[in-house]
N, C-alpha and C positions, 0 to 999 in steps of 0.2 A: 447556849444549849437549852433545849426544851426540857421541862420537868416531865418525869414519868407519869403517865396518866394511870388512874386506878383501873383495875380490871372491870370489864363490863359484866353485868349480871347475866346469868344464863337465861335463855328464853324459857317461858313456861311451855308446856305441851300445846296449849291452845294457840299461843303466839306462833310457835313453830309450824303448827298445822295451817294456820292462816297464811303464813308466808309460802308454804308449799302449794296450797291451793291457788294463791295469787299467781305464782310462777307458772303453774299449769295453764291458767287462763291466758297469761301473756304468751306462752308458747303456742297455744291454739290460735290466738289472734295473728301471730306471725305466719302460721300455716295457711290461714285463710287469705293472706295477702294476694290480691289478684296480679301483682307484678311478678310473682314467682312463676317460672315456666314449669311446664310438665304436668304433673298429676292433678287434674281437675277434681277427680273423685276424692283424693286425699284432702283437698281443700273443703269439699262439701262435707265430708265426715267430720273434719275439725270444726266446721261451723255448727253442725248439729250437736256435737259434744260441748261446744262452747256455751250453748244455751243452758244445758243442764248443769254444767260446772259453775257457771256464773250465778245461777239460781241457788245452788247449794252454798256457794260462798256468801251470798246475800242473807240467807236464812240462818246461818250459824251465828 
């Protein structure tokens, strides 16, 4: 039987925000995927947003 692990500490607000922004960037990369069929305009908008979000993530 495995011993019970201690509870993990809560994330700080900055850590939680970093994770949220990172997941937004990953979502946009998925939308830009050229293998997806359908809306080319949606991929273009995601690519444009990706640049600004990635820059904001880098500067924080």
